[in-house]
LUMGU-441474 format. One line per field, with one value per residue: z, y, x of N, C-alpha, C, CB in turn. Coordinates in nm, 3 decimals. Each point is the difference from the previous one (the first is absolute). Glycine has a CB too. Example, Ala and Ser with C-alpha at 12.3 -4.5 7.8 and 13.67 -1.06 7.14 Angstrom:
2
n.zz (0.780	-0.197)
n.yy (-0.569	0.222)
n.xx (1.319	0.154)
ca.zz (0.000	0.006)
ca.yy (0.119	0.119)
ca.xx (-0.089	0.082)
c.zz (0.000	0.073)
c.yy (0.120	0.109)
c.xx (0.090	-0.077)
cb.zz (0.125	-0.215)
cb.yy (-0.117	-0.063)
cb.xx (-0.189	0.118)
% end
This chain:
173
n.zz (4.004	0.181	0.218	-0.112	-0.242	0.197	0.074	-0.312	-0.076	0.229	-0.053	-0.319	0.096	0.243	-0.226	-0.182	0.227	0.024	-0.305	-0.034	0.239	-0.066	0.230	0.067	0.007	-0.097	0.066	0.037	0.021	-0.111	0.054	-0.369	0.291	-0.111	-0.172	0.037	0.289	-0.024	-0.244	0.216	0.218	-0.182	-0.098	0.289	0.024	-0.314	0.162	0.393	-0.166	-0.231	0.175	0.250	-0.062	0.104	-0.281	0.130	-0.024	-0.062	-0.052	-0.319	0.155	-0.374	0.207	-0.183	-0.268	-0.150	-0.291	0.174	0.190	-0.155	-0.150	0.234	0.258	0.120	-0.108	0.298	0.146	-0.254	0.335	-0.156	0.252	0.113	-0.285	0.332	-0.036	-0.047	-0.232	0.026	-0.220	-0.036	-0.235	0.009	0.004	-0.091	0.168	-0.205	0.106	-0.299	-0.189	-0.112	-0.190	0.130	0.175	0.247	-0.064	0.009	0.289	0.094	-0.156	0.118	0.187	-0.060	-0.046	0.313	0.115	-0.138	-0.276	0.108	-0.052	-0.126	-0.015	0.010	-0.025	0.214	-0.184	0.202	-0.308	-0.264	-0.021	-0.246	-0.044	-0.069	0.012	0.031	-0.213	0.223	-0.058	0.306	0.009	0.098	-0.258	0.290	-0.268	-0.342	0.106	-0.390	0.160	-0.280	0.129	0.213	0.286	0.272	0.044	0.286	0.142	0.279	0.108	0.206	0.011	-0.144	0.081	0.309	-0.147	-0.122	-0.299	-0.212	-0.053	-0.338	0.082	-0.360	0.082	0.014	-0.296)
n.yy (-1.726	-0.104	0.071	0.285	-0.018	0.048	0.210	0.097	-0.044	0.180	0.276	0.056	-0.058	0.169	0.204	-0.087	0.013	0.346	0.138	-0.102	0.141	0.335	-0.264	-0.275	0.195	-0.306	-0.201	-0.232	-0.146	-0.188	-0.243	-0.130	-0.179	-0.067	0.317	0.330	-0.059	0.054	0.187	0.159	-0.026	0.132	0.265	0.057	0.064	0.152	0.237	0.062	0.123	0.240	0.116	-0.021	-0.211	-0.305	-0.011	-0.093	-0.267	-0.112	-0.318	-0.037	-0.334	0.018	-0.235	0.110	0.136	-0.290	0.022	-0.321	-0.077	-0.314	0.124	-0.279	0.058	0.113	0.299	0.012	0.090	0.219	0.059	0.297	-0.184	0.245	0.131	0.006	0.216	0.019	-0.132	0.242	0.122	-0.202	0.044	-0.365	-0.014	-0.250	-0.085	-0.244	-0.079	0.054	0.256	-0.331	0.058	0.338	-0.271	0.162	0.236	-0.118	-0.101	0.276	0.120	-0.200	0.083	0.339	-0.056	-0.185	0.290	0.182	0.079	-0.071	0.314	-0.214	-0.324	0.093	-0.334	0.086	-0.249	-0.056	0.007	0.190	-0.361	0.254	-0.112	0.314	-0.282	0.283	0.240	-0.071	0.282	-0.115	0.310	-0.157	-0.216	-0.085	-0.046	0.061	-0.295	0.003	-0.241	-0.151	0.019	-0.021	0.296	-0.065	0.290	-0.227	0.329	-0.125	0.240	-0.018	-0.036	-0.278	-0.106	0.121	0.271	0.292	-0.192	0.083	-0.401	0.107	-0.253	-0.081	-0.060	-0.241	-0.037)
n.xx (3.968	0.225	-0.168	0.112	-0.192	-0.264	0.134	-0.023	-0.275	-0.058	0.091	-0.156	-0.298	0.023	0.113	-0.202	-0.211	0.057	-0.093	-0.390	-0.118	0.161	0.105	-0.056	-0.258	-0.117	0.239	-0.207	0.262	-0.251	0.219	-0.271	0.037	0.318	0.128	-0.263	0.117	0.310	0.012	-0.166	0.203	0.170	-0.192	-0.066	0.319	0.019	-0.254	0.157	0.311	-0.161	-0.208	0.151	-0.353	0.013	-0.111	-0.276	0.175	-0.319	0.071	-0.120	-0.178	-0.006	-0.115	-0.268	0.154	0.061	-0.207	0.179	-0.332	-0.003	-0.172	-0.005	-0.152	-0.261	0.032	0.181	-0.332	0.179	0.025	0.229	0.192	-0.082	0.137	0.073	-0.229	-0.233	0.217	-0.130	0.256	0.286	0.124	-0.044	0.330	-0.131	0.275	0.004	0.201	-0.135	-0.142	-0.020	-0.219	-0.036	-0.089	0.111	-0.181	-0.314	-0.018	0.060	-0.226	-0.233	0.145	0.057	-0.300	-0.093	0.194	-0.189	-0.029	0.386	0.004	0.107	0.007	0.312	0.036	0.238	0.039	0.260	-0.018	-0.149	-0.012	-0.177	-0.253	-0.264	-0.207	-0.052	0.113	0.256	0.131	0.087	-0.089	0.269	0.189	0.244	0.107	-0.104	0.073	-0.031	-0.135	0.046	-0.297	0.228	-0.055	-0.167	0.078	0.088	-0.077	0.169	-0.184	0.317	-0.258	0.052	0.308	0.095	0.101	-0.063	0.080	-0.112	0.040	-0.061	-0.206	0.093	-0.340	0.244	-0.248)
ca.zz (0.072	0.124	0.084	-0.025	-0.130	0.033	0.124	-0.077	-0.108	0.090	0.045	-0.110	-0.007	0.083	-0.058	-0.112	0.058	0.069	-0.101	-0.068	0.076	0.087	0.135	0.049	0.070	-0.030	-0.030	0.032	-0.059	0.018	-0.040	-0.021	0.079	0.130	0.027	-0.033	0.138	0.035	-0.075	0.025	0.130	-0.008	-0.069	0.096	0.116	-0.082	-0.073	0.127	0.046	-0.053	0.037	0.149	0.030	-0.059	-0.094	0.012	-0.095	0.045	-0.041	-0.107	-0.014	-0.145	-0.011	-0.053	-0.121	-0.116	-0.084	-0.034	0.126	-0.060	-0.016	0.052	0.125	0.040	-0.029	0.139	0.041	0.006	0.081	-0.027	0.115	0.034	-0.062	0.102	-0.021	-0.131	-0.141	-0.085	-0.034	0.008	-0.118	0.044	-0.074	-0.007	-0.023	-0.023	-0.027	-0.126	-0.106	-0.087	-0.081	0.033	0.063	0.145	-0.023	-0.025	0.116	0.099	-0.019	0.105	0.139	0.074	-0.037	0.100	0.112	-0.018	-0.147	-0.007	-0.104	-0.113	0.041	-0.106	0.047	0.027	-0.002	0.017	-0.116	-0.122	-0.091	-0.121	-0.040	0.054	-0.052	0.008	0.003	0.147	-0.011	0.118	0.001	0.095	-0.020	0.034	-0.074	-0.120	-0.021	-0.105	0.023	-0.115	0.038	0.059	0.118	0.111	0.095	0.114	0.069	0.152	0.089	0.141	0.086	-0.036	-0.024	0.058	-0.065	-0.089	-0.145	-0.108	-0.088	-0.119	0.009	-0.134	0.053	-0.099	-0.035)
ca.yy (0.124	-0.017	0.035	0.139	0.037	0.017	0.162	0.111	0.003	0.025	0.125	0.088	0.010	0.082	0.132	0.035	0.011	0.099	0.116	-0.021	0.031	0.128	-0.014	-0.108	0.051	-0.081	-0.137	-0.152	-0.117	-0.106	-0.118	-0.102	-0.118	-0.031	0.034	0.148	0.078	0.040	0.104	0.121	0.044	0.054	0.140	0.093	0.084	0.089	0.123	0.063	0.046	0.116	0.099	0.009	-0.034	-0.128	-0.060	-0.106	-0.105	-0.087	-0.109	-0.021	-0.131	-0.033	-0.159	-0.039	0.092	-0.043	-0.028	-0.119	-0.101	-0.089	0.023	-0.085	0.015	0.103	0.114	0.072	0.128	0.133	0.093	0.070	0.038	0.161	0.052	0.057	0.165	0.034	0.029	0.108	0.130	0.008	-0.027	-0.117	-0.096	-0.138	-0.072	-0.155	-0.035	-0.011	-0.008	-0.095	-0.015	0.108	-0.049	0.023	0.151	0.016	-0.040	0.099	0.124	-0.047	-0.014	0.174	0.075	-0.026	0.074	0.155	0.085	0.070	0.100	-0.060	-0.127	-0.009	-0.144	-0.021	-0.106	-0.024	-0.062	-0.029	-0.116	-0.005	-0.112	0.045	-0.035	0.094	0.168	0.040	0.067	0.069	0.128	0.009	-0.109	-0.025	-0.064	-0.099	-0.119	-0.084	-0.163	-0.115	-0.097	-0.141	0.058	0.058	0.096	-0.040	0.104	-0.054	0.122	-0.045	-0.014	-0.136	-0.119	-0.035	0.060	0.067	-0.014	0.007	-0.090	-0.046	-0.160	-0.077	-0.128	-0.114	-0.096)
ca.xx (0.041	0.027	-0.067	0.014	-0.047	-0.159	-0.013	0.036	-0.142	-0.120	0.053	-0.026	-0.134	-0.074	-0.001	-0.071	-0.140	0.025	0.037	-0.101	-0.125	0.046	0.008	-0.070	-0.117	-0.120	0.049	-0.021	0.066	-0.043	0.142	-0.075	0.045	0.076	0.133	-0.036	-0.011	0.092	0.041	-0.072	0.062	0.140	-0.020	-0.078	0.118	0.110	-0.072	-0.014	0.111	0.033	-0.114	0.009	-0.126	-0.013	-0.097	-0.065	0.025	-0.088	-0.002	-0.093	0.030	-0.076	-0.017	-0.120	-0.008	0.091	-0.094	0.063	-0.034	-0.118	-0.148	-0.092	-0.016	-0.050	0.105	0.069	-0.068	0.099	-0.025	0.136	0.083	0.048	0.094	0.099	-0.048	-0.119	0.024	-0.106	0.045	0.156	0.105	0.019	0.090	-0.022	0.138	0.037	0.173	0.021	-0.100	0.024	-0.106	-0.107	-0.126	0.019	-0.020	-0.137	-0.050	0.007	-0.068	-0.148	-0.028	0.003	-0.106	-0.133	0.022	-0.031	0.040	0.096	0.000	0.083	0.074	0.114	0.075	0.159	0.058	0.145	0.059	-0.091	0.094	-0.049	-0.088	-0.113	-0.146	-0.085	0.041	0.061	0.178	0.034	0.039	0.130	0.052	0.117	0.076	-0.063	0.085	-0.058	0.007	-0.088	-0.094	0.049	0.073	-0.072	0.071	-0.045	0.034	0.000	-0.034	0.029	-0.118	-0.096	0.095	0.136	0.090	-0.060	0.049	-0.092	0.100	-0.020	0.027	-0.028	-0.093	0.067	-0.127)
c.zz (0.119	0.092	0.000	-0.142	0.012	0.062	-0.074	-0.104	0.073	0.027	-0.139	-0.021	0.094	-0.040	-0.100	0.037	0.069	-0.134	-0.086	0.055	0.073	0.134	0.030	0.075	-0.041	-0.027	0.090	-0.070	0.028	-0.068	-0.042	0.072	-0.076	-0.040	-0.031	0.131	0.060	-0.072	0.059	0.113	-0.025	-0.075	0.086	0.100	-0.086	-0.016	0.166	0.017	-0.099	0.017	0.130	0.043	-0.051	-0.079	0.026	-0.082	0.068	-0.072	-0.105	-0.010	-0.137	-0.021	-0.062	-0.142	-0.135	-0.113	-0.024	0.127	-0.052	0.015	0.046	0.170	0.036	0.033	0.137	-0.005	0.005	0.108	0.024	0.135	-0.004	-0.047	0.133	0.030	-0.074	-0.094	-0.086	0.002	0.014	-0.114	0.047	-0.080	0.014	-0.043	0.003	-0.011	-0.150	-0.116	-0.142	-0.121	0.034	0.042	0.139	0.032	-0.028	0.097	0.118	-0.016	0.033	0.114	0.064	-0.015	0.082	0.116	0.007	-0.142	0.050	-0.098	-0.119	0.046	-0.088	0.070	-0.003	0.012	0.009	-0.133	-0.112	-0.094	-0.136	-0.016	0.037	-0.077	0.002	-0.019	0.130	-0.030	0.125	-0.019	0.078	-0.012	0.035	-0.103	-0.157	-0.040	-0.117	0.034	-0.121	0.113	0.106	0.145	0.120	0.077	0.155	0.088	0.149	0.064	0.136	0.088	-0.028	-0.018	0.094	-0.047	-0.133	-0.134	-0.101	-0.080	-0.140	-0.005	-0.140	0.065	-0.092	-0.052	0.069)
c.yy (-0.050	0.087	0.159	0.084	0.022	0.115	0.102	0.045	0.061	0.145	0.096	0.007	0.047	0.149	0.050	0.015	0.170	0.133	-0.035	0.034	0.133	-0.037	-0.131	0.005	-0.117	-0.106	-0.132	-0.103	-0.122	-0.129	-0.127	-0.119	-0.108	0.120	0.181	0.068	0.043	0.101	0.129	0.054	0.093	0.137	0.101	0.070	0.069	0.164	0.072	0.058	0.146	0.110	0.030	0.006	-0.128	-0.007	-0.117	-0.101	-0.085	-0.133	-0.044	-0.177	-0.031	-0.133	-0.037	0.072	-0.062	-0.079	-0.146	-0.105	-0.099	0.037	-0.131	-0.009	0.118	0.142	0.090	0.133	0.125	0.095	0.093	0.019	0.141	0.053	0.047	0.141	0.008	0.051	0.116	0.122	-0.009	-0.049	-0.107	-0.047	-0.124	-0.047	-0.150	-0.034	-0.014	0.049	-0.086	0.015	0.136	-0.050	0.003	0.151	0.018	-0.041	0.111	0.126	-0.021	0.004	0.133	0.049	-0.060	0.063	0.130	0.027	0.085	0.124	-0.033	-0.134	0.011	-0.124	0.016	-0.115	0.005	-0.038	-0.016	-0.115	-0.011	-0.103	0.047	-0.093	0.088	0.130	0.072	0.044	0.042	0.151	0.013	-0.144	-0.028	-0.042	-0.075	-0.103	-0.093	-0.150	-0.059	-0.058	-0.093	0.057	0.046	0.097	-0.047	0.125	-0.022	0.117	-0.063	-0.046	-0.120	-0.102	0.002	0.078	0.081	0.009	-0.018	-0.105	-0.035	-0.142	-0.068	-0.107	-0.119	-0.112	-0.103)
c.xx (0.030	-0.058	0.017	-0.043	-0.153	-0.017	0.007	-0.103	-0.096	-0.025	-0.022	-0.139	-0.078	0.004	-0.061	-0.132	-0.027	-0.013	-0.145	-0.112	0.025	-0.023	-0.066	-0.120	-0.115	0.032	-0.046	0.072	-0.059	0.079	-0.154	0.083	0.093	0.125	-0.020	0.017	0.112	0.085	-0.063	0.048	0.126	-0.007	-0.060	0.114	0.107	-0.100	-0.015	0.153	0.035	-0.074	-0.012	-0.159	-0.002	-0.119	-0.067	0.035	-0.101	-0.002	-0.128	-0.009	-0.101	-0.040	-0.134	-0.038	0.059	-0.101	0.050	-0.062	-0.095	-0.134	-0.099	-0.021	-0.114	0.074	0.022	-0.100	0.118	-0.044	0.176	0.059	0.040	0.129	0.107	-0.025	-0.081	0.100	-0.043	0.080	0.155	0.074	0.073	0.103	-0.008	0.127	-0.004	0.128	0.009	-0.115	0.063	-0.106	-0.115	-0.120	-0.003	-0.058	-0.158	-0.087	0.000	-0.081	-0.152	-0.001	0.051	-0.128	-0.136	0.034	-0.044	0.069	0.095	0.001	0.068	0.069	0.117	0.082	0.148	0.023	0.178	0.071	-0.113	0.070	-0.072	-0.130	-0.157	-0.121	-0.105	0.123	0.053	0.122	0.000	0.044	0.130	0.058	0.182	0.100	-0.068	0.092	-0.071	0.015	-0.081	-0.087	0.060	0.097	-0.102	0.091	-0.055	0.054	-0.021	0.007	0.064	-0.078	-0.063	0.104	0.133	0.136	-0.050	0.108	-0.074	0.100	-0.071	-0.012	-0.069	-0.091	0.055	-0.135	-0.003)
cb.zz (-0.107	-0.078	0.113	0.163	-0.119	0.028	0.198	0.041	-0.125	0.107	0.195	-0.099	-0.116	0.176	0.076	-0.140	0.064	0.219	-0.015	-0.089	0.032	-0.164	0.043	-0.009	-0.010	-0.064	-0.080	0.049	0.010	0.035	0.252	-0.225	0.127	0.060	-0.081	-0.192	0.040	0.098	-0.203	-0.103	0.110	-0.002	-0.209	-0.005	0.203	-0.178	-0.277	0.107	0.095	-0.126	-0.167	0.009	0.002	0.177	-0.137	0.074	-0.084	0.068	0.219	-0.141	0.284	-0.100	0.209	0.248	0.167	0.175	-0.099	-0.134	0.187	0.038	-0.206	-0.226	0.017	0.057	-0.268	-0.010	0.154	-0.251	0.118	-0.214	0.012	0.198	-0.234	-0.078	0.028	0.126	0.029	0.074	0.080	0.229	-0.084	0.082	0.006	-0.046	0.104	-0.105	0.229	0.108	0.104	0.193	-0.004	-0.154	-0.174	0.009	-0.108	-0.205	-0.084	0.030	-0.178	-0.112	-0.002	-0.065	-0.245	-0.078	0.017	0.275	-0.133	0.078	0.164	-0.095	0.067	-0.089	-0.099	0.100	-0.127	0.238	0.152	0.002	0.213	-0.070	0.048	0.056	0.065	0.165	-0.165	0.143	-0.243	0.084	-0.026	0.185	-0.172	0.193	0.258	-0.098	0.263	-0.170	0.279	-0.212	-0.225	-0.286	-0.171	0.015	-0.196	-0.050	-0.198	-0.014	-0.127	-0.027	0.014	-0.133	-0.252	0.014	0.109	0.200	0.085	0.009	0.223	-0.072	0.295	-0.153	0.067	0.157	-0.201)
cb.yy (0.162	-0.087	-0.232	-0.069	-0.133	-0.222	-0.065	-0.075	-0.213	-0.215	-0.115	-0.046	-0.144	-0.167	-0.022	-0.104	-0.303	-0.162	0.016	-0.141	-0.251	0.177	0.247	-0.065	0.283	0.142	0.143	0.068	0.111	0.147	0.058	0.105	0.037	-0.316	-0.279	-0.045	-0.117	-0.189	-0.153	-0.070	-0.223	-0.242	-0.110	-0.164	-0.190	-0.260	-0.117	-0.168	-0.272	-0.123	-0.074	0.138	0.217	-0.097	0.095	0.124	0.025	0.192	-0.023	0.261	-0.060	0.162	-0.034	-0.046	0.195	-0.032	0.246	0.128	0.176	-0.166	0.166	-0.118	-0.093	-0.187	0.012	-0.085	-0.150	-0.007	-0.176	0.127	-0.224	-0.030	0.069	-0.152	0.092	0.081	-0.209	-0.089	0.122	-0.026	0.228	-0.028	0.141	0.004	0.192	-0.021	-0.147	-0.180	0.248	-0.147	-0.294	0.136	-0.133	-0.167	0.040	-0.017	-0.227	-0.091	0.072	-0.130	-0.264	0.077	0.055	-0.220	-0.127	0.078	0.010	-0.206	0.148	0.240	-0.155	0.283	-0.149	0.174	-0.063	-0.076	-0.125	0.260	-0.163	0.068	-0.193	0.258	-0.190	-0.143	0.014	-0.159	0.105	-0.228	0.069	0.184	0.012	-0.041	-0.019	0.181	0.008	0.181	0.004	-0.092	0.017	-0.160	0.082	-0.208	0.221	-0.275	0.131	-0.216	0.106	0.123	0.227	0.112	0.000	-0.223	-0.180	0.128	-0.073	0.271	-0.115	0.185	-0.005	0.039	0.143	0.008	0.053)
cb.xx (-0.131	0.178	0.014	0.178	0.190	-0.049	0.126	0.228	0.028	0.042	0.191	0.205	0.037	0.044	0.153	0.145	0.014	0.167	0.323	0.109	-0.064	-0.058	0.004	0.194	0.074	-0.113	0.193	-0.205	0.188	-0.203	0.317	-0.114	-0.219	-0.066	0.140	-0.172	-0.173	-0.040	0.028	-0.187	-0.081	0.107	-0.030	-0.235	-0.009	0.148	-0.168	-0.208	0.075	0.087	-0.115	0.253	-0.100	0.120	0.122	-0.150	0.258	-0.119	0.141	0.069	0.070	0.127	0.142	-0.063	0.021	0.234	-0.062	0.239	0.024	0.133	0.075	0.063	0.249	-0.129	-0.080	0.303	-0.194	0.044	-0.255	-0.072	0.082	-0.115	-0.167	0.167	0.166	-0.242	0.000	-0.243	-0.221	-0.022	0.027	-0.214	0.126	-0.241	0.106	-0.181	0.057	0.144	-0.108	0.103	0.056	0.088	-0.026	0.223	0.255	0.054	0.073	0.212	0.174	-0.050	0.020	0.235	0.128	-0.074	0.162	0.001	-0.221	0.087	-0.014	0.045	-0.201	0.019	-0.183	0.038	-0.236	-0.049	0.179	-0.092	0.079	0.245	0.206	0.114	0.053	-0.220	-0.183	-0.109	0.048	0.064	-0.237	-0.094	-0.226	-0.111	0.123	-0.129	0.089	0.052	0.005	0.198	-0.106	0.018	0.190	-0.146	0.011	-0.006	-0.048	0.113	-0.248	0.121	-0.033	-0.209	-0.085	-0.116	0.145	-0.152	0.148	-0.137	0.110	0.105	-0.013	0.236	-0.243	0.276	-0.009)
% end
């Protein structure tokens, strides 16, 4: 995907969110660190452009919630980092760049619920590449890109990487 394709996709997703939630009154966007955060900020700006009112955007750090942390040595102390707004009773859109096995989203849900009980949680991803290990499905998808196990999706966003693009890269053995 080029920068313009990414932008058009995010505007389309913003319209879908507004339509599904009949506006943005109770909506909150939570981006999963790293690339989910700029996606949430961009979608928030697009929704504000559509609705005329700002949408709260927060950040979720799932570093200590992952199930692939090393189990050797002392366990880290887990203290939830502040999302930036109260999620209790809100309709939350959780945002990430790529949906693959579902493990990142499982960790994000654990982290999110440590901050409160939202009314609903829906998932938005820029790219869904399949290969689930867990029963996770995104309600808002920018693009479905079927991949093999020897391919990876690289999402580059200007805020993190200095440019906007999505690349399909084949791993070399």
